[in-house]
N, C-alpha and C positions, 0 to 999 in steps of 0.2 A: 248621517254621513252619506255624501252623494256616491253614486255608483262609480264615478271617475276616481274619487278619492279612495274609495274602498279597493278598487283595482290597483291603484298605486301602492296602497298599504300592503296588499297581498303580494304584489311584485317585490316590494322591498323585503318582506318577510321571507319570500322564496329565495331572494338573493342572499340574505343572511344565513339561511339554512344551508344553501349551497356552499357558502364560504366556510361554514363550520364543519361540513362533512368532507369537503375537498379543499381544506385550507391551504395546502401547499400550492395548489393551482392558482388560488386567488393571490397568494403572495408573489408568485412569479410573473403575474400579468397574463395577458392572453397568449398562450403558447402557440408556436408554429406547429404544423402537422408533421414535421420531419426533424430528426436529430441524428447527427453523425458523431459516433463515439470512437475515438482512438483508444485502445485498451491494451495494457500489458499485464493486468491482473489475470489470474487463472481463467481460462476460457469458459469453464462450467459456470463460474460465478458471474462473469460478464454476461453470458447468454441468459442466465436465469433472471437477473435483475432488469436487463434491458427489455426482455420479453414481458415481464410482469409490468414494468412501467408502460410499455407500448400498449398493452391491453387495457390498462387502467385508464389511460388518458387518450386513447385512440391516436397515438403518434407512431409513425413509421420510423423505426430505429435501425440505422445501418452501423455495423461495427467493423473496424479495421484492427487486427491484432498483430502485435509485434513487441519487441523489447522496448523498454522505456527510452533508452538512448536513441534507438532507431526512430521512434515516434517523435521524440523531441527534434531530431534533425529534420524530419519530414515537416513538422509544424513550422520550423524556422524557414525551411525552403518555401513554404506556402504562405509566408507572412503577409504578403501583399494581397493574396487571394486565398483566404483560409479554406481548407477542405474539410476541416473538422470543427465541431462545436465544443467538444469536451476531450480532455486527456484524462483517462482513468488509469492511473498507474503512478509509481514512484512514491515518494514521501513528501512531507510538508515542504522540505527545502527544495524539491524539484521545481515547484512553481516560483518560489522566491528567487531561484537562481536565474530565472529568465523572465523578468517583469515585462519585457518588451513583447512577450508572446501571450500573456495571460491577463485576465481581468480579475481584480479582487471582487469578492462577493460575500456579503454578510447575509446568509440565509436566516430567516426568522426562526428556523428550527435550531439554530445554535444556542438558543436560550435553554434547550433541553440536553445539551451535550456537556460532558465532563469538562470543566474549565481547563484542565491540563492538556486536553486534546485540541484546543482551539488554536489556530494559526494566527499569531499576533499580527502578521503582515496582511492577513485577510485573503490570501489566494486559495488556500486548501479547504476542501469540504471533507472533514474528518469522519468518514463513515465507519472505519474500523481501526483498531490499534494492532500493531505488529511488533514482534520481538525477533531479533536475530539469535539463532540457537545452533547448537551442534546436533546433528541427527546421526544416530549410531545404529547400524544393522544389528539386531538382537542376537543373531546366530554368530556373528563375527566379532563382536565387542562385548566382553563380559563386564559387568559393572565395576569389578575390582581393577580392571585394566583400562577403563575408559579415561580419557582426559578430563581433568577437573577445571582447568583454566584454558583461555585462548593460547597462552604461551606454551602449553603442553603440546601444541601442534608443531612446535619447532623440533620436537624429539625425533631423532633419526629413525626410530621404530615405525613412524607413520609415513615414511617416504614412499610416495606413490600410492598411498592408501586413503587420501583425502581428495574429494572433488569439490570444486568451488567455481562459480561463474565469473566471467570477465566483468569487472565493475563498469566498463564502458558500455556494456550491453544490458546490464541488469541493475536496476535501482536497489534491489535488496542486497546485492553484493557490494555496491557502493556504500550502502548504509553500514554493512559489516566492516568495511575498510575504515570508514569514518569512526566507527565505534572503537576499533583497535587504536587508531591514532589518538583519539581523545583519552583513552585509558592510559596510554603509555607516554603521553606528553607532547605529541604532535611534531616533535623534532627528529633529529637524526637517529636517536636511539629507538624511537617508535618505528621509523621506517626500516631500521635494521631488523626489528622483530617481524615486521610484515614480510620482508624479503626472506627471512629464515623460515617463516611459515609457508610462503609461496614455493620455496624449493621442494617441499614435501607434497605439493598439491598438483592435481591435474586441472587446468583451467579450461572450462567449457564455455560455449557461446550463449547458452540459454539457462536461466535459473531453474526451469522445470526439469532439466536433465539431472540436476543435483539430487533432488529427492527421489526421482524415478530410479536413478542408478544405485543409490544407497538402498532403496526399497527392494530392488531386484538382487541385491547382493553383489553388484559389480564393484562397489567400494564399501569399505567398513564405515567410513565417516564422510559427512558432508556438512558444509556451512550453508544454512538455508533459513528460511523464515518459518516461524512457529506453526502457522496454519498448515503448511505443506507437510511438515513432519508429524503433526498431530493426527492426520488421517492414517498414518502408518502405526501410530500408537494405538489408535482405536482398532486397527486390524491385527494388533499384537505381533507386528513384524519389526518394529523399531522402537528406540527409546529417544527421548529428548534430553539433552544435557544443557542446563542453564549455567554457563561458566561462572565460577566463583569470583572472577575479577570484573564481572559486570556485563551488562548488555543494554541495548536501548529498548524503550517502549515508545514507539512513535506512531502518530496517526498516519495511515496510508493515504495516498494521494488521489485527488480528483479536482481538476482545474478547468475553468472556463476559458476558452480560447478567445483572445482579443479580436474583435471585428468579425466574429463568426456570423454565418448566415441565419442561424436559429438561436439567438441569444435567450429568448424567453423560455423555449423548450429546454435549453441547457440549465437555466436557473431552476426550472421545475424539476428536472432530474436531480439536481443537487439537493433540493428540498425533500424530494421523495426518498433518497437513500439515507437521509438523516431521520426520517419519520419513524414513529414507533412501529408501524406496520412493517417497514423494511428491516429495521433493526432486529425485530423478533424473528423474521424470516432468515436473517443472516445467521443467527445462532442455530435455528432449526435445521437449515440446509447446509451450512458451512461451519460446523461446530468448532473448528480451530481458530476462527476469527474472533477477536475480542471486540464486542460492540462498544461504541463510545457514548451511547445515549444513557442518561441517568435512569436507573431502575431496571435496565435490561441486563440479565445475568449471563455470565459465561457458561459454557458447558461444564457440568460438575466435575469432570475428570481433568480439567485444566488446572495447572498449578496457580494458586493465587499470586498476584503481583507482590503482595506483602512478604512472600517467601523467596522472591527473586531479587538479586542485587541489580538495581536499575541505575544507569549512569545519568548524569545531567547532560543530555544531548544538546550540543550547541548548533542549532539549525542555521543561525546567522553565519557562523564560521563555515559550516558545510556548504552553504550557498555561495559565499564569497570565494571560497578556495576550490570550488568544484573542478574547474578546468585544470588547475595546477596539480591537484590530487590525482586526477585521471592520467595526466601526462606522466607523472612520476611512477604511477602504478604500471603503465604500459611499458616503461623502461624495465621495470622489475620482471614483468611477464616475459618480455623478449629475452632477458638475461637468464631466466631460470627454467624456461619451458623447453 
């Protein structure tokens, strides 16, 4: 073998090794050296993974944090000159509800993700699964007095004792609203139940206020997402109630912005958060999050999905009816608050 051929063979072998050890980079193509992430997920998790990603691939990551609704409006306003590469927030239907803003992306890592978590429309990178739950302050709500169903929140004894975020500001709150509507039939009767619950609620502008205020004992009950409540379960200050009438188990959202400045870096980030490395770190550092990758186990104190009533969440309907649902809910909020 000539020296030139030998050098080419070594180079090819080196490239193959590089692809196997940094496969997600190869899958995404040559990434840009910058990435802008608009994020509505908890700040600690966003900071952890963007910093880990930045160090691993020598990419400078800038984050902008706000509620999902606010970030969607910002991305829409920037449509002709996108200021972000990724929206990291919301649920699968968030991306499908605005196809003019996001690019579908089929990460090669999806082959290792639980099939039920994969977005059939192709917009979402399903890095974690989330459930909507009731969080109860342990000192203020005894198990025998706790609500068992969502409809129990209509009881007058809970008036002024429930905190919930505005669905127009919080994707998790919108997911809860959609869950109630799906359980109770989506029609006038369902909306009457929603209104009766809202009468007893204090509606706040940020989803983080819900678990913080219940955790501090400012409210006995809150409607929140499982991971936020689970941190207080680990601290022995709160309990999680999985309503008997059902809840959703939906992949949380991460979407690639259409026409962004750094599309390859965005794809690489999507591949990274689905990787085994990132999914194991998700469980280690953020134990209330349910990983979506096959073979990666939940925190042992998390209730198995087999013991929770999970509804058949209609993402297509949630996407198509999003604007109408939010408009109706805003009328209820104005009427009841």
